[in-house]
Wavefront OBJ file of the C-alpha trace (Angstrom):
o trace
v 6.278 -21.966 17.153
v 3.103 -20.491 17.834
v 1.423 -23.492 19.906
v -2.449 -24.615 19.846
v -5.083 -23.178 22.503
v -4.417 -25.612 25.546
v -8.255 -24.745 26.948
v -11.173 -22.458 26.508
v -10.715 -19.163 26.977
v -13.499 -16.426 27.838
v -14.487 -16.091 24.468
v -13.039 -19.468 23.386
v -15.525 -21.874 23.030
v -14.171 -25.564 23.746
v -12.939 -27.617 21.034
v -12.221 -30.994 20.075
v -12.560 -34.235 22.142
v -12.600 -35.063 25.600
v -10.644 -37.838 27.284
v -11.078 -41.660 25.404
v -14.755 -43.329 27.103
v -14.329 -47.032 26.953
v -11.790 -49.756 26.454
v -8.415 -48.226 24.727
v -8.078 -48.896 20.968
v -4.932 -50.700 19.735
v -2.488 -49.726 17.428
v 0.943 -47.785 17.043
v -0.815 -44.566 15.456
v -2.567 -43.647 18.269
v -1.495 -41.390 21.112
v -1.470 -42.283 24.814
v -1.630 -39.042 26.204
v -4.020 -37.705 23.947
v -6.311 -40.748 25.062
v -5.858 -40.076 28.360
v -6.203 -36.548 28.817
v -8.493 -35.153 25.092
v -7.641 -34.290 21.981
v -7.533 -30.053 21.837
v -5.932 -30.146 18.524
v -7.442 -28.404 15.211
v -7.832 -31.668 13.006
v -10.701 -33.385 11.553
v -12.232 -36.220 13.155
v -10.294 -39.235 11.799
v -7.457 -38.059 13.386
v -8.174 -37.648 16.475
v -5.931 -39.225 19.104
v -3.603 -39.793 16.523
v 0.298 -38.964 17.348
v 1.691 -36.498 15.253
v 3.991 -38.110 13.592
v 1.380 -41.071 12.508
v -1.039 -37.833 11.074
v 1.808 -36.433 8.418
v 2.698 -40.290 7.868
v -0.900 -40.366 6.408
v -0.957 -37.396 4.742
v 2.068 -38.346 3.039
v 0.430 -41.591 1.555
v -1.979 -39.315 -0.247
v -0.677 -35.652 -0.943
v -1.078 -34.100 -4.266
v 1.472 -33.599 -7.108
v 1.333 -29.749 -6.941
v 3.780 -27.614 -4.854
v 3.503 -23.916 -3.849
v 6.032 -21.871 -3.740
v 6.165 -18.125 -2.264
v 8.756 -15.727 -2.532
v 10.413 -14.183 0.739
v 11.750 -11.465 0.105
v 10.699 -8.507 2.560
v 9.094 -11.019 5.255
v 5.591 -11.340 3.761
v 2.862 -12.149 6.517
v 0.864 -14.344 3.807
v 3.335 -16.997 4.023
v 1.174 -18.713 7.369
v -1.871 -18.248 5.721
v -0.607 -19.817 2.044
v 1.122 -22.958 4.720
v -2.360 -22.994 6.077
v -4.534 -23.543 2.951
v -1.347 -25.741 1.245
v -2.258 -27.943 4.865
v -6.085 -27.942 3.343
v -6.115 -28.945 0.194
v -2.962 -31.064 0.761
v -0.196 -29.480 -1.330
v 2.921 -31.768 -1.687
v 5.351 -28.795 -0.467
v 4.986 -25.514 0.650
v 8.736 -23.537 -0.794
v 9.645 -20.675 0.749
v 11.917 -18.684 -1.442
v 14.450 -16.250 0.148
v 14.358 -15.200 3.521
v 13.914 -18.702 5.680
v 11.983 -16.966 8.484
v 8.081 -16.534 7.922
v 5.382 -15.258 10.429
v 4.401 -19.120 11.767
v 1.433 -17.385 13.714
v -0.776 -17.178 10.280
v -0.629 -20.979 9.661
v -2.333 -22.279 13.021
v 0.004 -24.689 13.657
v -0.354 -26.272 10.049
v 3.267 -26.316 9.800
v 3.516 -29.483 11.677
v 1.697 -30.838 9.489
v 2.636 -29.771 5.973
v 6.279 -30.140 4.257
v 7.819 -26.703 4.249
v 10.869 -26.381 1.972
v 13.447 -23.530 2.030
v 15.457 -22.118 -1.337
v 17.650 -19.664 -1.034
v 17.191 -18.038 -4.556
v 14.667 -18.490 -7.348
v 17.732 -20.260 -9.403
v 18.016 -23.147 -6.266
v 14.116 -23.313 -6.471
v 13.962 -23.603 -10.798
v 17.133 -26.608 -10.399
v 15.131 -28.095 -7.845
v 12.087 -28.112 -10.147
v 13.904 -29.103 -13.165
v 14.958 -32.366 -10.966
v 11.893 -33.443 -10.380
v 10.619 -32.385 -14.197
v 8.143 -29.863 -12.671
v 6.874 -26.806 -14.794
v 6.832 -23.806 -12.746
v 3.735 -21.832 -13.164
v 3.875 -18.314 -12.539
v 0.855 -16.317 -10.934
v 0.486 -12.368 -11.843
v -2.010 -10.498 -13.235
v 0.729 -9.087 -15.651
v 0.330 -8.263 -19.655
v 0.283 -11.874 -21.527
v -0.922 -14.209 -19.044
v -3.285 -16.894 -19.163
v -6.848 -16.620 -17.199
v -6.554 -19.556 -14.612
v -10.094 -19.870 -15.066
v -10.014 -21.314 -18.215
v -6.338 -22.567 -18.225
v -5.320 -26.609 -18.057
v -3.339 -27.138 -15.107
v -0.802 -30.222 -14.904
v -1.308 -33.267 -12.343
v 2.343 -31.793 -11.222
v 3.708 -28.404 -10.961
v 4.722 -25.883 -8.671
v 2.257 -22.754 -8.273
v 4.605 -19.702 -7.909
v 3.667 -16.282 -5.933
v 5.367 -13.118 -5.334
v 5.217 -10.604 -2.706
v 2.218 -9.065 -1.767
v 2.389 -5.540 -3.773
v 4.914 -5.704 -6.563
v 4.362 -9.594 -7.035
v 6.260 -11.836 -8.719
v 9.894 -10.650 -9.233
v 11.032 -10.767 -12.693
v 13.786 -13.576 -12.095
v 10.454 -15.893 -11.300
v 8.467 -14.561 -14.188
v 11.078 -15.539 -16.281
v 11.896 -18.955 -14.977
v 8.217 -19.756 -15.129
v 6.734 -21.579 -17.826
v 3.738 -20.156 -17.759
v 1.500 -17.283 -16.412
v -1.416 -17.180 -15.007
v -3.780 -14.653 -13.439
v -6.833 -14.582 -11.444
v -9.797 -12.407 -13.318
v -10.839 -9.641 -10.874
v -13.733 -6.829 -11.265
v -13.367 -4.298 -9.090
v -11.082 -1.125 -8.572
v -8.126 -2.695 -7.101
v -5.107 -4.168 -8.926
v -4.264 -7.020 -6.957
v -5.540 -9.469 -4.771
v -3.898 -10.771 -1.465
v -1.177 -13.076 -1.623
v -2.821 -15.238 0.512
v -6.421 -15.375 -1.234
v -4.737 -15.753 -4.215
v -2.833 -18.768 -3.366
v -5.946 -19.763 -2.336
v -8.065 -19.319 -5.518
v -4.895 -20.764 -7.907
v -4.794 -24.368 -4.981
v -8.816 -24.965 -5.242
v -8.074 -24.013 -9.408
v -5.654 -26.876 -9.785
v -8.049 -29.362 -7.130
v -11.218 -28.428 -9.146
v -9.197 -30.015 -11.878
v -7.807 -32.611 -10.463
v -9.266 -34.221 -7.625
v -13.130 -35.577 -6.269
v -14.317 -34.415 -3.525
v -13.078 -36.344 -0.337
v -15.779 -38.601 1.372
v -17.288 -37.052 4.396
l 1 2 3 4 5 6 7 8 9 10 11 12 13 14 15 16 17 18 19 20 21 22 23 24 25 26 27 28 29 30 31 32 33 34 35 36 37 38 39 40 41 42 43 44 45 46 47 48 49 50 51 52 53 54 55 56 57 58 59 60 61 62 63 64 65 66 67 68 69 70 71 72 73 74 75 76 77 78 79 80 81 82 83 84 85 86 87 88 89 90 91 92 93 94 95 96 97 98 99 100 101 102 103 104 105 106 107 108 109 110 111 112 113 114 115 116 117 118 119 120 121 122 123 124 125 126 127 128 129 130 131 132 133 134 135 136 137 138 139 140 141 142 143 144 145 146 147 148 149 150 151 152 153 154 155 156 157 158 159 160 161 162 163 164 165 166 167 168 169 170 171 172 173 174 175 176 177 178 179 180 181 182 183 184 185 186 187 188 189 190 191 192 193 194 195 196 197 198 199 200 201 202 203 204 205 206 207 208 209 210 211 212 213 214
């Protein structure tokens, strides 16, 4: 697992906060070691000095109704970035379909806070989603897809993404209840899978959530 920086480097400014100043706070969610040594993790101020388990438990009370699935037949390097974005938008879970191993560097340790589930095949994902009455929405710029910019997205769903380059597999497209496309205006036929996932997640956020309090 990629570890978070444990201190500033020659070109990396110090992040986070130092040791707790003042009387120690009471509560099981506080981490005694972080209170004593400081908290240099990449977390929002709300979670400074909190135990890892306490952060995950608090996030679990607020997770959104959308899931994200990514096919991983060729060791897609975008999965880490997708996990990081899913954490930022508080997705329910990220589902990796195909190869179990994926490059965690792009996740920037957010996989510690984001639930990630593995499925051997698309059929396994389909069965899992059907048991929970979660419609699968494929994101791919193919003929017949709906523009995501104007599509109504269900409050509970699985946003499914394919490999970088080929896009969704035929099996995933067939299994998807709907296919959605992202408008593009330049010369390339596709955008980075991590970028596409971010656009789709934010489209869901815009329809179903209010801006969080500062």
